[in-house]
N, C-alpha and C positions, 0 to 999 in steps of 0.2 A: 393426379391419378400417382399411387404409390406402389412400387414392385417389390415384392417379396425379396428376399436374399436368393431363395431357389429359383428365383425367376418361373415358378408354375403358377403364381397365382396373382390376382390383383383386386384391389379395392379401389371404388370409386365413392367418393362423398360429396356430396350435392348440398349446398346449404340454399333452401328456399327463400321466397321473400318472407317479410314478417307477416304472420298469421296471428289475428288476435293480437295478444300483448307480448308473445315471444315468438321464437324462432320454430320452424320445423326443418328438422334434419331427416334426410331421405337417405336410404342405404341401399346399394345394389352390390353384389358380391357374388363370385363364382371361383371355384378350382375345378381346372379341368379333369375329369376323371372320378372325382369324389363321389363317395356314397352318401345317400341322402340318411340325414339325422333328424329323429323326433325331436320335437320342442320340449325342451327338459330344463329344472331348476336343480342345481346342484348349491347347498349351503356346505360351503368347505369346511372341515375340520382342520383348523390353524392354531387351536387352543385357544387361549383367553383373548379373543379378538373377533372380527368381521371379516368373510370374503365369502362372497356368492357368485357363481358361475351361470349366467342365462345362455343356454342354446337355443335358438330360433330357428327352426327347419327351414329351410328355402324350397322355392318350387323347380320343378323340372330336373330333379335329380341333383341340382348343385349342391356346395357344401353349406351347411349351416354358418349361421351370423353366430358369434361368440362374445359375448359382455362380461367382462369382470368388474363386479362392484366392490372396492375395496381388495386389502390383499393381506391383512392379517399383522402381526409384528414383525416377523421375521421371514425368512427364507422357505418355512414349512410349507408356504401356499405353493411352490412349486411342486414337491411329493403329492400335494392334494390335487393340483390340477392334473399330473400322472395320472392318479388313482381313479379320477372321474372321467378323465376324454381316454384313457387307454390309448391305443394306436391310433386314434383320431385326433392325437395331439401333435397339431404340426407346427407348433411354436409360433402361433400366431393368432391374437387377438385381435379383433375388429374394432370394439370398443373398450376402454378402461375408464370406469369411473371412480373417481376419488372423492368420497361424500363430505370429508372433514379432515382436519390435520391431525387427529389424534394418533400416537404410533401405532397402536394395536389394529388401525386401520391403513395406516399409510408405510409403515416399516417395509412388510413384503412387496409392496409395489416397486421398490428399486431395484431388486434380484430380478421382477418380472419384465420390468423396463430393461435390463441388461441381457435377458436371456430371450425375449420375445419380442418379433415384430408387431407391431402396434398402429391399428390404422389412425386412432384418435384418441388422445387423454382429456377426458374431462373432469373439470372440477367446480367448484361455486365461486372461485377465484380470491378467496381468503388466504391469504400467506400465514407464516408460520417462523418463530424465531426456534429453530432447532437444527442438529446436525442431520438427521433423518429428513428433514424437509429440503434442507440445503441440497443433500445427495441426491434424492429424487430429481430436483429442478435440474441439476448437473446433468445426469444421466438422459433425461428428456431432450435438453439441449445438444447433447453431444451425439445422440443418435437420430435429431433431426423428426423427432416426433411431435406430429402436430395436437396443439391444444386447444381447446376450446372452454369457454365458459357459461354456463347453464345456471339458470334461476327459474324461479317461478313461471309457470306460464309456457315456459319452452317445451317442445315435443320430438320426441326422437319417432319415425315411421320406417319399419322396412315390412314390405308385402302385406299380410294381414296382421300385422302387431304394433303395438303402439306402446311408447313408453313416454308417459307426461311428467314433467316436474311439478310437484306440488308446493315445494318449498327448497330453499328460502327464500323468503320476500327480501326488500331491501332493508326492512327493520330487522328481520331475525339475523340476515348478515353480518349486520354489526352488533349483535348481542355480545356482551362480555363472556358469555358462556359458549365457547367455540362448541360445544355440542348441539347448541339450539339451531346454529348453522349449518346443520348437515343438511345434505341433499335429500328430500324424500320423492321417491318415485312411484308411480303407479304404473305396473306392465299388464296390458291387455293383449294376452297371446290367444293366435287362433279365432281370430273375431269373426271370420266366417263360420265357424263352427259353434257360435255361441258364446266363446271366449273364456278363458280362464283368466282370474285377475289377482295378481301379487300384488302387495303393499310393502316397500323398503323401507323403513325408518329408521337408518343410520343409529345415531346414538342421542337423538332427541328426547327431551323431557317433556314435563307438563307445559312450558310455554308454548313451546313448538306444537304440541298436541292441542292446546286449547285455541291457538289462531288457525290451525285445520278446520277445528269444528266452528269455529266463529265464521270463519268464510263459507262454510255450509257445502265444503266438497262431497262428493259421491266417495266416502271412504271404505265402503263395502269389497270385500276382498276374499277371495277362497284360499289364499295363503297369507300371513303375516308373516313377514321376519321380523320379530320382537326387538323392541329399540332399546339400546343399552344395555344389551345382555340380560335383561330382565332386573335392573337397578329398581331399586324402590322411589327413584326419582322420575320415573316413566311407566308406559302404560296404564295411565289412567283409566278408572272403570268405563268413565263416558267414551273414551277414545275408543277402547276395546270394543264396547257396546256397539258404536258406529261401524266398526269394522267387521264384527262378527264372523271371524275367520272358520271355516273346517279344519284348518292346519294351522299352526303356529310353529315356528322354527326358532332357536336361539342358538347363536353362536356364544359358546362359551368353555372355558377350560379351567383349569385349577386357579383359584384366586381368592384374594384376602380380603373381598367386597360384599361376599355373601349373594354373589349373583348366580342362579336368578334367586331372587327372593320370595319366600312363601307368599307374600300377598300378589306378587303377580302371577305366580303359577295357579293360586286360587282363583285370581280374577279370569285368566283364561279358561280354565275349567267350568265356572260358572257360565261362560260365553260359550260352552259347547265345542271347546278346540281340542283337538288332539295336538298334543306338546311332543316336539320331538327336540332333542339337544345335542350338540355336537360332543359335549364331554361323555355321553351315554351312548350314543348310536354312531359315531362318527362322521361321515361326510355323508350327507341326507339328500338322496337324490328323487325328485318329485315330476314324474310325468305330467305337463302341462296340457293334459286332457283329461275331462271328468269322466271319459269313457274308457278311458285305459285303465287296465285292471290286472291284477295277477295273484296267483295264491298269497296268502297273507300268514305272516307269522309275526308274533308278537314280539317286540325286543324285550332283552332282558333287563330289567329295570333293578339297581342295585338296591340291597336292604337300607334302612334307616331313616333319616328325617323326611327323604322324599320319597319313600317308600307311598306316601299317600296319594299320590299323583300318578299310581301306577296304573289306574283305571283308565286313564286317558291315552295311555303310551299304547295303542293300537292301531293297526292298520299298515303295518309295513314289515318289511323282514331286512336281516342283516347278512350281506355276503360281501367277502373281502375287501372289508374295512367301509364299504357302504351300506347304508339302510335305505331300502326302497320304500315310497310311501305313495299309496293308492289314492287319489281324489275320489274316485267311485266309490270305493270303501268308505272313505271317511263320510261322503254324503249320506250313504245307505246305513251307516252305524252311527250317526251322529248324536251328539249327546243332546239332552234338555238345555235350552238357554235360559237359565234363572237370575242372570246379572242384571242388576236394577241401575240402570244409569239415572243421575240426579243433578240437577241444576245447581249452581251456587248462588245460594240467596242471600238477599239483603235485608238488614234489620228493618230499613225504612221502607221497604214496599207495601204499598197500602192494600190492608184488606182487613176481613172482620174475624177473629178468632173464632175455630167451630167448636172448642173446649170438647173435642172428642176425636177419636177413640182414647187418645191419652193426654193427661194434664200434667202440669209442674205442680206437684204435689206438697214438697217442702224444701226449704232453701237456708242453708247455714252461711248464709252472707259474712258472717261476723267470723267465721271459724269456729273453733271450741276452746274448751278450757285448756286442750292441752297445746294450743297454737294459733295463731291468727292467720296463719296460713291453709289451716284444717277446712277448707271450704269443701263443700258438696252440694248437689242438685238431686231431690229425689223426684222421680216420674211415678204416678199410677196408672196403671192400665183399667179404664171403666169398660171396656168391652169384655164379653164373655169369651171371646175365643182368644187367640195368640194374633200380635200384630206384628207383620214384618215392619220393620224400623230401617231397613238398609238405605242408607243415603239422606236419612232425616238428619235434621242440624239444629243445634241450638247456637243461638248468637245471643251477646251482649251489647248493649247501646252503640259502644265506638267498633264493634266488629272484630277486636282484639282477642275476645274469647270466641272461639268457631269450634263448636264439638261437631264432627261429622261422624254419625255410625256407621262402621264397615258394614261390607257385604255380609248377609245372614244373620243379622242382629234381629233375632227374634224376641219379643217383648211377650213372654209366657207366665208369668209371674204376677201379683196384683203389684208389685213394687219394683223399681230400679233405682239403683243409686250411682251417680257417678262423681267423681272426687277427682280434687287435685292429688297429684301423687304425693304428697307430702301426710294427705289426712288419710292414706290407708290405716296406720297405726291408730289413730284415734277412734275409727270406724270400729274396727275388731273384728272386722271381715274383708273380704275383697270386693270393692267397688266392679259394677259391670264393665265399667270404663272408666279410663283417669283421663284428666286435660291438663294442659299447660295453660296459663294467665289467670289472671284474678278477678275477683268480684270487686266493683267498687263500693265503698261503702255509703256514696251519695250520688245523685243524679243518674242512677243506672237503670236497668230493665232487660228483661231477658223476654225472649222468642223463641218457639218450637216449630219449626216447618217441616212438613213432608218432603218425599223426593222431588216432587212438583213444586214445591215452595208454596204451596198453601199453609196458610197460617194457622197451626193447629190449637196453640194456647199461648198465653204471654202473661209477662208482669209489666204492665205499662212502666213507662219511663216517669221517674218523678225526683224531687230533690230528696227524699228519703224514703227508704223501703217502707211498704204498708205496716210491718210487723217485724218482730225479732228485736233482742236486746243486746249490743255488742259489749257492754259491760258483764252481763252475765251469761252470756253466750248462750242465750234462749232461741230457739230459732224460728223462721217464720214458716207457719204450718196452713194449709189450704183446710176449709170447711166444707160442709156439705153443699151449702149455696156457693161455692167458689169465691167467698171472702177470705181475707188474710187475717190470723189470729197469731199472738205469739205464744210459744209450746209452754207448757206446763212446768217442764223442766230444763235445766241447762242440757245440753247436747242432742235436743231433740230426739225424734223417733226415727232415726233411719231405718229401712225396711220394715217398718212397723205401720199399725195403724195411728194416725195422727191422735193427739190426746185433744186438740181444741174443738172435736167434732159435736 
């Protein structure tokens, strides 16, 4: 039992026996004379960094449980906490969770630990070699703050609320990239009333996201704390499709990284999510009840390159540095889900090609007269209608060439040309997609897969390409019976009907 400095409150933390593969941590808390507080999530505005405050309502009029996840880069978290809690800020936090040791998550916790009484400090146990990490460890020791390491499988329970640690496992904990070892938790609040689910993803990127998908976790959540501030290395389409959040929140400030990236914003929009960012909305307050609602005023969205996402910036109002978001309004006004999840295909998966509705129509595997690296691949749409190719893939035999079609890739013309970046000048027009990697002149093949890895078309692997001339730079063209011939002229017929028909 730990007594607060003011002597008016106490926290009892009991570690139960091992449940499943992890620990279940039960919390009971009470402050005499305190007023009841509804369960609420605050995404704190701490500039370019991450910090979230979870307030969980307690029963019988007792004080709420307060859980701080990360603290941003510096002491700006202190002002953010004051803004969020107002008069309810008694300088006590039941739990503080450090997801990983990056400065923009760890730095602010140094001042928090100095100025707040803390019931328990939780981390993944991974250490760091930095002045900030050493300073945090020093203050935790000096103030005799209890610490606990939690990993995948551990659970925190309080009343009708549950926080489940989904990651990291031991493998990710040892990943050379510290971001992949970040603590990922799923909060289920107000379980008796149907529950609101919040997924906190620290700074994890594609490897940790894929690990969660592979383990078949139920990742569906009402609210997603977007990973790594919207970095291009996170928030993969399959991952966001599995979460399918009503509301997505991004902790971000002025930065040179391009956070959040247009691709992530588009992915969230296609998933039907309403997106809120701390650089535009300041601290974001979300009552953790689907039924909670209030009058809605759309926050102002700055003009410029991000104006395209203004359509999803609804369902909230801004007041005294806080934007309040209603989950009920978000559910009622949800956008259409049009994100196309896709599997990562393997060239060697066994199946027979459909040769429809798209075929590989021409291949400049030898480059062009202007350069041996000016390679390109032409597709032909055999269908009388447009084909949504989001998530489709083209692979070569050794899978070093992998072209994945982005979301909203609609094939609505007879031909589509994909080219190496260097080939643009040789084509004389902009290719639909550019790719990295090279086509080999021998022992090579190509396969075209749809988003579910059904084989659509192929150039079978052989010792030499079926057609084309490396010396004269004549391309390999498809005939009406799907056989291959050498083009009549050098350079072939990109974006035009083949000469060998």
